[in-house]
C-alpha positions in Angstrom: 53.4 126.8 129.7 51.9 124.7 126.9 48.4 124.6 128.4 48.1 128.4 128.1 49.1 128.4 124.5 47.0 125.4 123.6 44.0 127.4 124.9 44.9 130.4 122.8 45.2 128.2 119.8 41.8 126.6 120.4 40.3 130.1 120.8 41.9 131.3 117.5 40.7 128.2 115.7 37.2 128.8 117.0 37.3 132.3 115.7 38.4 131.0 112.3 35.4 128.7 112.2 33.0 131.6 113.2 34.5 133.8 110.5 34.0 131.0 107.9 30.3 130.7 108.8 29.9 134.5 108.7 31.5 134.6 105.3 29.2 131.8 104.0 26.1 133.6 105.3 27.2 136.9 103.8 27.8 135.3 100.4 24.2 133.9 100.5 22.8 137.4 101.3 24.9 138.9 98.5 23.5 136.3 96.0 20.0 137.4 97.0 21.0 141.1 96.8 20.1 141.6 100.5 23.5 143.1 101.3 26.2 144.7 99.2 29.4 143.0 98.1 31.3 145.3 100.5 29.8 143.2 103.3 31.2 140.1 101.7 34.6 141.7 101.4 34.5 142.7 105.1 33.6 139.1 106.0 36.5 137.8 103.9 38.9 140.1 105.6 37.7 139.0 109.1 38.4 135.4 108.0 41.9 136.2 106.9 42.6 138.0 110.1 41.3 135.1 112.1 43.5 132.7 110.2 46.6 134.9 110.8 45.8 134.9 114.6 45.5 131.1 114.5 48.8 130.8 112.8 50.4 133.1 115.4 48.9 131.1 118.2 50.2 127.9 116.7 53.7 129.4 116.5 53.5 130.4 120.1 52.5 126.9 121.1 55.5 125.5 119.1 57.9 127.5 121.3 57.0 125.3 124.2 58.7 122.3 122.6 62.4 121.9 121.9 63.1 120.0 118.8 66.6 118.9 117.6 67.5 119.9 114.1 69.1 116.4 113.5 69.2 112.9 115.0 72.0 112.1 117.4 73.1 111.2 120.9 72.0 113.6 123.7 74.2 114.5 126.6 73.0 114.6 130.2 70.3 117.0 131.2 71.2 118.6 134.6 67.9 120.3 135.1 65.0 118.5 136.8 61.4 118.5 135.6 59.8 121.8 136.6 63.1 123.8 136.8 63.1 127.4 135.7 65.2 127.9 132.6 66.7 131.3 132.0 66.7 132.7 128.5 69.8 131.6 126.6 70.7 128.9 129.1 72.2 125.7 127.7 70.0 122.7 128.4 72.2 120.0 127.0 74.2 119.1 123.9 73.4 116.8 121.0 76.0 115.0 118.9 75.5 113.7 115.4 78.1 110.9 115.5 76.9 109.0 112.5 80.1 110.1 110.9 83.2 111.2 112.9 86.3 113.3 112.1 89.8 112.1 113.1 92.4 114.8 113.3 96.1 113.8 113.1 99.5 115.4 112.4 101.8 114.3 109.6 105.5 115.0 109.3 106.8 116.9 106.2 108.4 113.8 104.6 105.3 111.8 105.1 103.2 114.6 103.7 105.4 114.8 100.6 105.2 111.0 100.1 101.5 111.1 100.5 100.9 113.9 98.0 103.4 112.8 95.4 102.1 109.2 95.4 98.4 110.3 95.4 97.8 108.7 91.9 99.8 105.5 92.5 98.2 104.6 95.9 96.3 101.4 95.6 93.9 102.5 98.4 93.3 106.1 99.1 91.5 105.3 102.3 93.0 105.4 105.8 92.5 103.0 108.7 91.9 103.9 112.4 93.5 101.8 115.1 91.5 102.3 118.3 93.0 102.7 121.8 92.6 99.0 122.5 94.7 98.2 119.4 91.7 97.0 117.5 91.1 98.4 114.1 87.9 100.2 113.3 86.0 98.0 110.7 85.3 101.0 108.5 87.8 102.9 106.5 88.0 106.7 106.3 88.9 109.2 103.7 91.2 112.2 104.1 89.1 115.3 103.3 91.1 118.3 104.6 94.7 119.2 104.9 95.8 122.5 106.5 97.5 125.1 104.4 100.6 125.5 106.6 103.1 123.5 108.6 103.4 124.1 112.3 106.7 125.9 112.7 107.4 124.4 116.1 106.7 120.7 115.3 107.2 120.7 111.5 103.9 118.8 111.1 100.8 119.5 109.1 97.3 118.6 110.3 95.1 116.2 108.4 91.4 115.5 108.9 89.8 112.2 107.9 86.1 111.3 108.0 85.1 107.8 109.2 81.6 106.3 109.0 80.2 105.4 112.5 77.0 103.4 112.0 77.6 101.3 115.1 78.1 104.5 117.2 81.4 103.1 118.5 83.3 106.3 118.1 82.7 109.1 120.6 83.9 112.7 120.8 87.4 112.9 122.4 88.5 109.3 121.7 92.1 108.6 120.8 93.7 106.3 118.3 96.2 105.9 115.5 95.5 106.7 111.8 97.2 104.3 109.4 97.9 105.6 105.9 98.8 103.2 103.0 102.0 104.3 101.2 103.3 102.4 98.2 106.8 100.9 98.3 107.9 99.7 94.9 110.8 97.3 94.6 111.4 97.7 98.3 113.9 95.5 100.2 112.5 94.1 103.4 114.3 92.0 106.1 113.1 90.5 109.4 113.7 92.8 112.4 115.2 90.0 114.4 118.1 89.8 111.8 119.3 93.2 113.0 121.1 94.7 116.0 121.8 98.2 117.1 124.9 100.0 118.2 124.7 103.7 119.2 121.4 104.2 117.3 122.7 102.6 114.2 121.3 99.4 112.8 123.5 96.5 111.6 123.2 93.1 110.1 125.6 90.3 109.5 126.2 89.6 105.8 127.6 86.1 105.0 130.3 86.3 102.4 131.4 83.6 99.9 133.8 82.2 102.4 131.1 81.7 105.1 132.3 84.6 107.2 129.8 86.9 109.0 130.7 90.5 108.3 128.8 93.4 110.0 127.3 96.0 107.8 125.5 99.2 108.7 122.1 99.6 107.0 119.6 102.5 106.7 116.0 101.9 107.6 113.3 103.8 105.8 110.2 102.1 107.1 109.0 99.8 109.8 106.3 97.1 109.6 105.3 94.4 112.0 108.4 92.1 112.4 109.9 93.8 109.3 112.3 96.6 108.4 112.2 98.4 105.0 115.9 98.9 104.0 116.9 102.1 102.2 120.6 101.3 101.7 123.3 99.0 102.9 122.1 95.8 101.3 121.9 94.6 97.7 119.9 92.0 96.0 121.5 88.6 96.6 123.1 89.4 99.9 122.8 86.6 102.5 122.1 87.9 106.0 122.2 86.1 109.3 118.8 85.5 110.7 119.3 83.5 114.0 122.1 83.9 116.5 122.9 87.5 115.8 123.9 88.1 119.4 126.3 85.1 119.4 128.3 85.9 116.3 131.4 88.1 116.1 132.5 90.2 113.2 134.6 88.3 110.6 133.9 85.0 112.3 133.5 82.0 110.1 130.2 80.1 110.7 128.3 77.2 109.5 124.7 78.0 108.4 121.6 76.6 106.6 120.1 78.8 103.9 116.4 79.5 104.2 114.3 81.1 101.4 113.2 84.7 102.2 109.6 84.0 101.3 109.6 81.0 103.6 110.9 83.1 106.5 108.5 86.0 105.9 105.5 83.7 105.7 106.0 82.8 109.4 106.0 86.4 110.6 103.0 88.4 111.7 102.9 90.3 108.4 102.9 88.2 105.4 104.5 90.2 102.6 104.0 89.4 99.0 
């Protein structure tokens, strides 16, 4: 009921004005020794009391307005104008989404790699891939890591903060967090040069006699169109790139050699 409290405030302000006039008149009489200084003190006290009542009336009036403590996006308001609101009832919610948190789980090996390579990472930021497979144009920073691993999943929770000036991110969205991990002196091969048998990955290595010999390799990482090889290949090995499904083990073939950098340059991810 703002009108009621506005009237109370106006009344209190009028009393303050009246008390100020009374104090001025009393001071004039004191200067002429018509009344004692006690009269002036009483007038001063009345003025202070009137100011206190005006401050209280202003506070009561402020209770009729709801002001948010920060800027943000407001949710729906289910109540209609004129509805009676009970004390403690939730009117709506307000979200400050100028910056957003992304929570994600990291496996123990990934966590160890992340922590041990903290100083050598070229970019300590993380990227967010949205549900439509489009990257968020702003990079985030990992701010919090939980103190314990989940005993059931073996993962540990991370939290990254992302700027959200365009208000694109909303509470409850999903996506994928991409973390940059350094791979020094890593051997990479095109994925199309491999084939799988019973969950094991193989390639055909061309020996000096031109024979294709199958070899099991261990994959330690995966990139668009590329595998990062942990073991099974050595520098200088020649692997079959095309026709993997048509060649048999120990079969002698004719081939044309292509430079690795030339092959990789035509893939989606251009590695350097």
